[in-house]
C-alpha positions in Angstrom: 0.0 0.0 0.0 1.4 3.2 -1.1 0.6 6.6 0.3 0.8 9.7 -1.8 1.7 12.8 0.0 0.7 16.1 -1.6 2.2 19.3 -0.4 0.6 22.6 -1.1 2.9 25.4 -1.6 1.8 28.8 -0.4 2.2 31.5 -2.9 5.2 33.6 -2.1 4.9 37.3 -2.0 6.7 38.9 -4.9 8.9 41.7 -3.7 9.5 44.5 -6.2 12.8 46.2 -6.4 12.8 49.3 -4.3 15.4 51.1 -6.4 13.1 53.5 -8.3 10.8 54.0 -5.3 13.6 54.6 -3.0 15.2 57.1 -5.4 12.1 59.3 -5.7 12.7 61.3 -2.5 16.3 61.8 -3.6 15.2 63.0 -7.0 12.6 65.3 -5.5 15.0 66.7 -2.9 15.9 70.2 -3.7 18.9 72.3 -2.6 16.9 75.1 -1.0 20.1 76.6 0.5 21.8 76.7 -2.8 18.8 78.2 -4.5 18.5 80.9 -1.9 22.1 81.7 -2.2 21.7 82.0 -6.0 18.8 84.4 -5.7 20.7 86.5 -3.1 23.7 86.7 -5.4 21.4 87.7 -8.3 20.0 90.5 -6.2 23.5 91.7 -5.3 24.4 91.9 -9.0 21.1 93.1 -10.4 20.2 95.9 -7.9 23.4 98.0 -8.6 22.8 97.7 -12.4 19.2 98.7 -12.0 20.1 101.6 -9.8 22.8 102.8 -12.3 20.4 102.7 -15.2 17.5 104.5 -13.6 19.8 107.1 -12.0 21.4 107.9 -15.3 18.0 109.0 -16.6 17.2 111.3 -13.7 17.7 115.1 -13.5 20.5 116.2 -11.2 18.3 118.7 -9.3 15.8 115.9 -8.5 18.4 113.2 -7.7 18.8 113.9 -4.0 15.1 114.5 -3.4 13.9 111.3 -4.9 13.9 107.6 -3.8 17.1 106.1 -5.3 15.3 102.9 -6.2 12.3 104.4 -7.8 12.5 105.4 -11.5 11.9 109.0 -12.5 8.5 110.0 -13.6 10.0 112.1 -16.4 13.2 110.4 -17.5 15.7 112.6 -19.4 18.6 112.0 -21.7 20.4 115.2 -20.8 23.0 113.4 -18.9 23.9 111.2 -21.9 24.0 114.4 -24.0 26.3 116.1 -21.6 28.7 113.1 -21.6 28.8 112.9 -25.4 29.5 116.6 -25.6 32.4 116.3 -23.0 34.9 114.8 -25.4 33.5 111.3 -25.0 34.5 110.3 -28.5 38.1 111.2 -27.9 38.2 109.2 -24.7 36.5 106.3 -26.5 39.1 106.4 -29.3 42.0 106.5 -26.7 40.6 103.4 -24.9 40.1 101.7 -28.3 43.7 102.4 -29.4 45.2 101.3 -26.1 43.1 98.1 -26.0 43.8 97.1 -29.6 47.4 98.2 -29.4 48.0 96.0 -26.3 45.9 93.0 -27.0 47.0 92.1 -30.5 50.8 92.1 -29.7 50.2 90.4 -26.4 48.2 87.5 -27.9 50.6 87.0 -30.8 53.7 87.0 -28.6 52.0 84.7 -26.0 50.9 82.3 -28.7 54.4 81.9 -30.1 55.9 81.7 -26.7 53.4 79.0 -25.6 54.1 77.0 -28.8 57.9 77.2 -28.2 57.5 76.2 -24.6 55.3 73.1 -25.4 57.3 71.9 -28.4 60.7 72.6 -26.9 60.0 71.5 -23.3 63.3 69.6 -23.1 65.4 72.8 -23.6 66.4 74.3 -20.3 66.1 77.8 -21.5 62.5 77.4 -22.5 61.7 75.7 -19.1 63.2 78.7 -17.4 61.1 81.1 -19.5 58.0 79.2 -18.6 58.9 79.6 -14.9 59.5 83.3 -15.5 56.0 83.7 -17.0 54.5 81.8 -14.0 56.3 84.2 -11.7 54.7 87.1 -13.5 51.3 85.8 -12.4 52.3 86.2 -8.8 53.3 89.9 -9.1 50.3 92.3 -8.8 50.1 95.5 -10.9 50.0 97.7 -7.8 53.4 96.4 -6.7 55.1 97.5 -9.9 53.6 101.0 -10.4 56.7 102.9 -9.2 59.2 100.9 -11.3 57.0 101.1 -14.4 56.6 104.9 -13.8 60.4 105.3 -13.6 61.0 103.2 -16.7 58.4 105.2 -18.7 60.1 108.4 -17.6 63.5 107.1 -18.7 62.1 106.2 -22.1 60.5 109.7 -22.5 57.1 108.1 -23.0 55.2 109.8 -20.2 51.8 111.2 -21.0 51.4 109.2 -24.2 49.3 106.3 -25.3 52.4 104.2 -25.7 53.1 104.5 -22.0 49.8 102.7 -21.4 50.2 100.1 -24.2 53.7 98.7 -23.3 52.9 97.9 -19.6 49.5 96.4 -20.6 51.3 94.1 -23.0 53.7 92.9 -20.3 51.0 92.2 -17.8 48.8 90.4 -20.3 51.4 87.9 -21.4 51.8 85.6 -18.3 48.2 84.5 -18.1 47.9 84.3 -21.9 50.9 82.0 -22.1 49.5 79.7 -19.4 46.1 79.3 -21.1 47.5 78.9 -24.6 50.2 76.4 -23.4 47.5 74.2 -21.8 45.6 74.1 -25.0 48.6 73.4 -27.2 49.5 70.4 -25.0 46.1 68.9 -25.7 46.8 68.8 -29.5 47.8 65.2 -30.3 51.5 64.7 -30.9 50.8 62.6 -34.0 49.5 65.7 -35.8 52.8 67.5 -35.3 54.8 64.4 -36.4 52.7 64.1 -39.5 53.3 67.8 -40.4 57.1 67.2 -39.9 57.0 64.1 -42.1 55.3 66.2 -44.8 58.2 68.6 -44.7 56.5 71.5 -42.9 58.6 73.9 -40.9 57.9 74.9 -37.3 56.5 78.3 -38.5 54.1 76.5 -40.9 53.1 74.1 -38.2 52.5 77.0 -35.8 50.0 78.8 -38.1 48.4 76.0 -40.1 48.0 73.4 -37.3 48.4 74.9 -33.8 46.5 78.2 -34.6 43.3 76.6 -36.0 43.1 73.9 -33.3 43.6 76.4 -30.5 41.2 79.0 -31.8 39.0 78.9 -28.7 42.0 79.6 -26.5 43.0 82.5 -28.7 39.6 84.0 -28.5 39.5 83.4 -24.8 42.7 85.3 -24.0 41.8 88.1 -26.5 38.4 88.7 -24.8 39.8 88.5 -21.3 42.7 90.8 -22.0 40.5 93.3 -23.9 38.1 93.5 -20.9 40.9 93.9 -18.4 42.7 96.6 -20.4 39.5 98.5 -21.3 38.6 98.7 -17.6 42.1 99.7 -16.5 42.3 102.7 -14.3 45.6 102.6 -12.4 48.0 102.9 -15.3 46.1 105.8 -17.0 46.0 107.6 -13.7 49.8 107.3 -13.1 51.2 107.4 -16.6 49.1 110.2 -18.2 48.4 113.8 -17.3 46.9 115.6 -20.3 43.1 115.6 -20.7 43.4 114.4 -24.4 45.3 111.3 -23.2 42.6 110.1 -20.9 40.8 106.8 -21.3 37.2 106.2 -20.5 37.6 104.9 -16.9 39.8 107.9 -16.1 37.5 110.3 -17.9 34.8 109.7 -15.3 36.7 112.2 -13.1 35.6 114.9 -15.5 32.2 115.0 -13.8 33.6 115.4 -10.3 33.6 119.0 -9.2 35.3 120.7 -6.3 32.3 120.7 -4.0 30.1 118.0 -5.5 29.7 115.2 -7.9 27.2 115.1 -10.8 26.1 111.5 -10.0 23.6 111.1 -12.8 26.1 112.2 -15.4 28.8 109.9 -13.9 26.4 107.0 -14.1 25.5 107.9 -17.7 29.2 107.8 -18.5 29.4 104.5 -16.8 26.6 103.1 -18.9 28.2 104.3 -22.2 31.6 103.0 -21.1 30.1 99.6 -20.3 28.2 99.1 -23.5 31.2 98.0 -25.6 32.3 95.6 -22.9 28.8 94.1 -22.8 28.7 93.7 -26.5 32.1 92.0 -26.6 31.1 89.7 -23.7 27.8 88.8 -25.3 29.5 87.7 -28.5 32.4 85.9 -26.9 30.8 84.6 -23.6 30.8 80.9 -24.7 34.3 81.0 -26.0 35.5 82.8 -22.8 33.9 80.3 -20.4 34.9 77.2 -22.4 38.4 78.5 -22.9 39.0 79.3 -19.2 37.8 75.8 -18.1 38.8 73.4 -20.9 42.5 74.1 -20.7 42.5 73.1 -17.0 40.2 70.1 -17.2 42.8 67.4 -17.3 
């Protein structure tokens, strides 16, 4: 006699993976502190710009009697007219000449120096030059004002635009060499070897291979140096004296009297001075940001 045993199995509870459900709170979690800090920083940046713009449209007689953060009921362009009639075009041309005369030689010299440093890294002289450029980054402009002033006096260049161009070139080269050298190092070595096999000289390789591949870096250092030199105030203050040699940042002193300051006119001059910088930054913003970050991303 045989006995058949049947066992009934209880249905087991199927457990679902808790990955997506457990990740929902983490996905919905928001960084409230970071968002608050971002809005505060936006207010810190936006409020002065807003105040500058609305104040430049106010009449001088009503400036001190009105709320500084409330726009004028009857805005006027008299302040801008006063600025334009106060030799603004001459100051604009001076700033343009100084900026272009310093940026173009600085970028060219920096590009050739960076190429020589990267390609001839084994040479002791080029390594010493690279260290010299890096030391230039550690020296602030304020610490060299007196030596630069004495050199300009010895060269008989005081109170001229050349006195502003030459020091600006010197102070623009160290950072430009550093950025450009990092970009040139990213160029594959095989491309340089293939150019050499084809019989190209170093000069040809420099302009037909390295220059097109490092175009973002060239635009980066050009925009950065142009913004720095355009906004420069210390060198024009120390190295120039005549009114017809003033640049735009220094020309803002024109609207400062002995017993008071024409604040709306000063801010109107600030707006006109900032417009070329904003246009340059708007067109080269992507190149500037990518160039400053990509060269150091290794």
